N, C-alpha and C positions, 0 to 999 in steps of 0.2 A: 352772710347777708342775703343769700338767695338771689343775687343779681343775675345768675345764670338763668333763673326762671323768667326774669324780666326780659332777658335776651331772647328766650324762646318765643315769647309773645311778640317782641319787636321783629324777629326774623319772619314771622308770618305775614308781615306787611311789605316784604321785599319781593321783587319780581326777578331780579338778576342774581346770578351766583356771586358776582363781585360784591353786591350789597350785602348778601348773607354772610360772606366771608368777612367783610368789614365789620359787621355786627358781632360776629364771633370773636374778633380780635379787639373790639372796642374796650378802651380803658380810660383812666383819668388823664386829663390834659394838664400839663404842668406850666405851659406858657400862658400868661394872662391874655395877650392879644389873640392867640389861637382859640382860647376858650370863649372869648367874647364873640369871635366870628362863628364858632360852632353853635352857640346859643342863639345868635341872630338867625342862622340858617334854619334852625328848628322852628323858631317863631314865624319866620317868613313862609316856610313850607306849610305850616298849619294854617296861616291866614289865607294862603292861596287855595288850599283845599276847601276851606270854609266858604270862600267866595265863588270858586269855579268848579268844585267837585274834584274827584280823584283824577290825577294826570294819566294820560294814555301811555302806559309803560308796558314793556313785555320783555321776556327773556331773550338775551342775545348770545347765549352760550355757543351756538353753532357757528356764529358769524366768523369768529377768528379762524376756524379751520377752513371755512368756505373761502375766505380771502387768501389764505395760504395756497389753496389749490389753484385759484385763478392767477396768483402771482407766479406759480411754477409753470403756468402755461397749460396745465391739464384742463380737460373739458368739464365744465360744471353740468350736473344733471338738472332736468326740469324741476325736481324737488328743491334742490339747492338754490336755483334761481328764484323759485317761489319764496324761499326764506329771505333772500335778499330783498325782494319786492316788499315782503311783510315788514321788514325793518325800516325800509324807506317810507312806507306808508305811516308807520308809527312815528318816524322822525318828523314827517310833515305835520301830523296831527299834534305832536308835542310842540312843534314850533308855533303852530296856531294857538295852542293852549297858553304857552308862555307869552305870546304877543298880546293876548287878552289880559294877561296879568299886569301889563305895563300901565294900564289905566289906574291901577291902585298903587303905582310906584313901588311895586314889590321888587327888591333887588334880584331875586331869583329869575324874574322875567327876562332879564338881559342875557341869560344863558342861550336864548334863541339865536343870538348872533353867532354862536359857535356851531349851530346845526345847519346842515346843508342836505336838503331832501333829494338832491341829484335827480331832478324831475325828468330829464331826458332819458336817463337809465330806467327809472321807475316806469315811465310810460312805455318804453320799448319792451321791457319784460312783460308788462301788463297786456300789451297787444299780442305778443307772440307765445306767452305761456298761459294756459288755462287749465285749471284743475290738475296742476303738476304734470302737464303734458304739453308738447309743442302743438299749438293750435293749427287747424287746417289752413287758415288764412295768414299764417306767419310770413309766407311769401307766395307770390303768384305761381312759381314753379311747383311748390309743395302742394298747393291747392289743386293744380292740374294733375299731378301725379296721383294724389289720393282719389280724385274724381275717376281717373282711369282704373285705379285699383278696385274701387267699388263697382265700376261697370264690368270688369273682368269677373269679379266674384259673383255678380248677379247672372252674368252670361253662363258661367260654369253651372250654377244651380239650375238655370232654365234648361240647359242642355241635358243635364242629368234627369230632370223631371220629364223631358220629352222622350228620352230613351225608355224610361220606366213606363210611360203611357203606351208607347208603341210596342212594348214587349212584356205585357202584363203576365202572360203565361210562363215567362222565364224567371220572373222575379219572386224572391222569397218574401218581400215586403213591398209596400206601396210608397215608400219615401226613400230619398237618398240619405247617405250618412257620411261622416268625416272619419277618415282613417289616416293617421300620421299626417294630418294637415291637408289631405287630398279628398276631393269630392268623389265618392264611390257609389255604385249602385249594387244592391244585394241580389245576387244571381244564384239560382238553385244549382246544385252541383252538376246535375245532368245536362244543364244548358250553358255551362260556362264557356263553351266554344262558340255559342251563338252570338255573344256580345263581344265585338272586337275591342281590345284594350289590354291594360296591364293589371294583373292580379296584385292587389296591395295587401290583402289580409283574408283570413277565412274564420268562420265561427268555430267555437270550441268543439262542436260535434262534427265539423267538417262537411256539413250539408249545405252551407251557404258560403259563397265566394264573394268578396267585396272587390269589384272590378272598377278601375278608373277608365272610362271610355276614351277612345282615341281623340275624339273632338274635344273632350274636357282636358285631356293631357296637353294639347297644344295651347289652350287658353291658360293652363296652369304655368307653363313655361314662360309665357308672356307676363303673367302675374309675378313670378319670381324676379324677373328683370325689373319690373316696376318697383318692387319692394326694395331692391338694391338701390335704385335711384332715390326712393323715399328716404332710406337710411342715410345716404350721402347728403341729401338736402337738409335733413334734420341735424346732422352733425355740423354742417356749415352754419346753420342758424345758431346752434348752441355755442360753437366756438366764437361766433361774432359777439354774442351776448357776454360770453366769458371775458373776451377782450375788453368790452366796455366796463365790466365789473373791475377788471384789473386796473384800468385807467382811473377808476373812482376810488381806489383803495385808500388814499390819504383822507378823502372826505368821509368814507365809511368808518375808518378807524377813529376819527375825531367824533363822529356821531355816536359810536359805541361808547367811547370814553365819557361823553356828556350824559348819555342815557344812564349808564351805570352810576355816575356821580349823582345825578338827579334822583335816581331810584333810592340811593342811600339817604339823601336829604329828605325826600318826601316820606320815607319810612319813619323818620323821627317825628314828622308832623302827624302822621297817622297814629303813631303810638301815643303822642300827646293827647289827641282827640279821644283815643280809647281809654286812657287813664284820667281824662279830664284834668290835665296838668296845666301849670302856669310857668312862665319864664321866671327863674330866680334872679335876684341880684347877687353879686358876689363881691367879696372884699378880701383884703390882705391883712386885716387887723385881728384875725383869729376870733371873729364874731359869728355866732350862729343864732339866727332868729327864725323860727318856724311858726306860722299862724295856721291853725286848723290843719295840721299835717296828718297824713294817714299813710299806712304801708301800702305800696302799689299792688301787692298781691291779695290784699284783703278787700272784701266786698264793701264798697263805699256806702251802701245803704244801711249796713249794720255797724260799720267801724266808727268808734268814737274819736273825733278829731283831737289831736294833741297840740297843746300850746307849749312851746319850748323856747328858751333863750339862754345863752351863755356868752360871755365876753366881758369887756370892761373890767379886766383884772381877774375874772373868774375863768380858771382853766380846767377845773375838775368838778364833777357833780356826782355825789354819792346818793343813789336812789334806794329808798327802803319802802316797805309796804307789805301787804299780805300776799300770800301765794295766790295765784290766778288774778293778781291785781293789775297785770299789764306792764310790769317792769321790763321784762325782756322785749316785748313788742315795742315799747317806748324807745329803748336804746337802738333797736334795729331800725325803727322808723326814722330816727334822726340820722343814722349813718347811711342808710340806703338812699335817702333823699339827698344827702350831701354828695354821695358817690355819683348818683345819676346827674346831678347838676354839673359836676366836674367832668362828666363824660359828654357834656353838651346837650343833655336831655332836659325836658321840662320836669318839674317836681310835682308830687301830689300834695299840694298845699294851696291855701287861698293866697298866701304871699310868703316869700322866703328871702332871707338875706344870709348867704352862706359863704364861709371863708374857704379859700383854696387850701388843700392839704397835700403834702408830699407823699404820704402813705396812709392807707386805711388798714388798721390792725385790729383784729377782734378775737376774743376767746369766748365762744358760746357753745353750749351743749356739754355733755359729760365727757365726750371724747374717748370713752372706754373702748379699748381694742384688745380682744383676747389674743389675736394673732401676734401682736407685738408685746403681749404681756403687760399692757398698760391698764392700771386702775383709773378710776375717775380722777383721783387727786394727782396721780402721776401724769395723766394726759394734760390736766390743767397747768401743772408746773412746767411741763415741756413747752406748751404753747406760750406761757407767760415769759419764760426765759428767752424764747425766740423773739417775742415782741420787744422785750427790754434791750435786746441787741440792736434792733433796727430803729427804735423810737428816737425822734428828735423834736425840736421845738415846732416843726411844721406838720407833725403827725396828728392823726385823729385815732384814738384808741377806745374800744368798748370792751368791757369784761363783765360776764354774767356770773352771779353767785360767787363773788370773790372769796377765796379761802375755803371753799366748801370741799367736802369729800374726805375730811380727816378729823382728828380731835379738835373740838371747838376752840379750846384755848390756844392750841398751837396754830390752828387755821387762822384765828383772829390775828395772831402775831405776824404771820406770813402776809396776810392781807394788808396790814398797816405798812409793812416793809415795802410791798409792791406799790402802794399808793405814794409812799415817800419817794420812790425812784421815779414814778411818773411825774410827780410834782417837780422834782429836780430837772427833769428833761424839758419842762415847760410846754409839753404837748397838751392838746385838748383831750380830755378823757371823760367817759361816762362809765360808772360801775354800779352794779346792783349787789346788795348784801342784806343779811338779816342780823349781823353782829351789832349789838348796841355800842361796843367799844369803838367801832369804826365810825358810828354816828358822832360820838364824842370827839374822835380825832378830826373829823371833817369840820366840826363846829369851831374848833380852836385853831385850825391850821389855815394859814393865809392862802388865798387863791383857790380854796376848795369850799364848796357849799353842800349842804344836805338838800335833798328833795324827797318828796314822798308821793306815793300813789294813793289817792283817796279811796275810802271804803265805807259803805253804808252799813253800820252795825245792825240796824233794824231789819233790813232785808237780806243781809249776808251777801250783798252783791257789790262787786267793785264798780266804781264810777269811771275808771280809766282816765282820771284827770291827774295831772302832775302839778304839785305845788312846790316851787323852788324856794329854798330858804327854810323849810321845815323838815324835821326828821319824822319818819313814819314808824309804825310798829307792825308786827306781823299779824296781830289780831287772832292768833291761833286759839287763845282761850275763849274768845267770843264766838268764833266759828264752831269750836267743839261744843260749847254750851248750847248754841242754837240747834245743833245737829243731834242733841240728846245725851251728851255725856253727863253722867251724874255729878252732883255737887261734890260728893266725897272724893271722887277721882280728880276733879278740877282743883280742889283745895290742895291735894297732894302735889299736883303739877305746879301750881303757883308757888307753893312753899319751896319746892325743889329748885325752881327757877330764880325766885326773887327773895326768899326768906319768909319767916312767919309774919313779919310786920305787913307784908304786901297782901296777905290773904284777905284781910278785912276791907281792902280797897276795891275788891271785886264783888259784884252782885250776881249770883247765879240763879237760874230759873228751874233747873231740874233736880228735885230733891231725891227721887227714888234711886235705888241701887240698880246695878246692871242685872237685867233679867236673863236667866239661863233658859234657853229654849231647847226643846228636844232635838237631839242630833242622831245621826246614823251611827251604827255600831259595826265593828268588824266581826266577822263570823269565822271562827277557826275551823279548819278542816278536821273532820272526824276520821281518825286513822282506823282502817279496817284490818282486823287480825286475819292474816293469811293462813290458811290451812295447807301447809306445804306437803303434809302426808297425803291429803286428798288430791292435791294437784299432781302428785307423782303417781297416783294410783292408775290413771289412764293416760296413755300417750297416743299421738296421732298414728293411725295405722293399726292399732290394737283391734283384734277381732273380739266382739262382745256379744252377749246374749241379752236381748231386750225383753223385759217382763211387763205385763203378764202374757203377751202374745207369743213369747219364746221364739222370736225371730233373730237371725244372725245379722249383725251389722258391723260396719267399720267406723272407728272414731275419726271424725273430721277435725274437731277442735277440742282441746283438753278441757278439764273442769275449770270453771271460773270461780270468782269469790262467792257467788251465790250457790255453788254446788251443782251447776248445770253444765252439761257437755253436749256436743253436737255429734249426731250419729247418722251415717248414711245406710239406709236399708233399701236394697235393690237400687232404684234410680232416684230415691227421694231422701232429702236431708231434713232432719228435724232436731229440736232441742228437747232434752229429757233430763230429769233429775238423776244424779248418780246412783241413788238408792234403787232405781229400777233397772240398773245395768250391772251385769256380772261379766268379769273378764273370762274370755274363752281361750284365746291364743294371743300371746304378746306379738307386737309388730316385728321385733327382732328375729322371731322364729319364722315369720312369714315372708319378710322382704330383706333383700341385701342392704348393707350399710349405704347411707346417702341415697336412698331410693327416692325418685321424683314422684311424690304422691299426687301431683296434678294429673298424672295419667289415670288415677283412680277417681279423683274427685271433680276434675274439670271436664267440660264438654270438648269435643273435637274442635268446635268453632272457636272457643275461648283459647285453647292451646295454640291454634293457628295464629290468632290475633297477637298473643303474647310473643310468639316466635317472630312475627313481623315487627313488633315493637323493639325487640332486641337488635334487629338489623337496620331499621330505617324509621322515618317518620310516617305515621299512619293516623287517620282520623277515626279509625274503628274504636269501639268502646267495649270493654269486657263487662259483661253483666253477670251478677251472682244471684242465686236464689236467696230470698229472704227466709 
């Protein structure tokens, strides 16, 4: 049914992990009172969004871990406290949002009574934590300590700058620097004893020493003591805030629970707005009525609305009509709208009255699986048998192309047997088929009716409208005629399908025969007769005489099919016809067995590269003469 794709769209409107998990696990609701409440929640959430805009919701994933840390008595970090403040701000805004919804008497608005913004905690965190750090004015003591720290740091810098000004000739540079957190002055190597202090570092060349002057060192010791005091005060403030968070755990957990719950409910309202859905009515009388229904995954601007109704003694509908006429989309549209309604969601219709079903069972697609050795027919039968095991009077079943994938006569018989079992089960079912015998079966069988998808024979376009109570036809002959199939072929087709008498009832438009167009031809490879005697005449390494120059050369490559061989004369290689070459001395007389001819024909550079290639990876390239 592709409801998983609807869930993917739905999940995009959720902010919390809880809501997304609830969406993944969403399924049909079997209790009438529970379904009524779920549909009411969807309607109320949509109405509130339409009147007040989207609610202020955010992810609360980190909060559970933060609350556990505070409950254990461990110290929360400024970042974690900032997250607590963020959730409390969201809680306060959400509480205000819901309070405004009370003017519309929206039931969801009363969730605000379960929210507590814990304003004293939020204000305390806001005052003491800024930009995920403990603020200078979090306490009077901390402010004084940090003021003194800043004064010490300024004093150290001023002291260093004064020393540099007073001893310019000793300095390697005109500014101080930091080494290992200490303020140092850069002193030339030859003057290092002129500046009293501690050597902290030296340059890589050894010509510059970085010295912390004595006066600066005393201030640095005072600074270190102040930083210890600052750290102690910061920890005191954080532990105090952590204790306040720990005291507020019951309120925070309730806030989280309500935020997650509302996030799920409002995601249903957002989905309804996205799909332009409506709240369906539901019944227990096995009645389904859809007005202007469409599949939720299809573009509503091009989708043709479907009118559908069944019930009042009708349990099964057999749908026939042309290929691409919309039969499969029609049955999927009915089922997915019914399924969404029973999940507590709005449906993509103008109006709908849908019965509750215990199970939704479907057999759609060819189901072919090579890994399991299943053909199309085998897969269908496997699905159908599983459906028949589970079906009961409260089930809803759809089956596409019933009895397809095998011999038509036998497939038709199996299709009738399946329909009979579904009729006995008293379940609601929709099936599509092309078999005329099944249309006859539906026409004469109680509680089953035919339906057809309409088709415009003039334009060859389906209209995607369903007419219940009428049997359809495949229109294959009309489609083939309009697409240019010759009358002669169509007459043969009609006679084979319905007999000679039926041929005269058809009026065809294309009288010409099938025109044969030029097509490509295969070209067979021409086999070249090999001259084995010629190939064996010269071998690699043979010493030969090249005419008319009468120069001595060595054979590099033997004679090919064109009667050409390659010869090296001095340091040059060239191709030459075998008729211009005469054997002088055979290679076996010149070289030992298994001799490496690359010594003769390869350059030293190429031999080195090949040697490297045998041992390791190299990016070098062997180049050969053309």
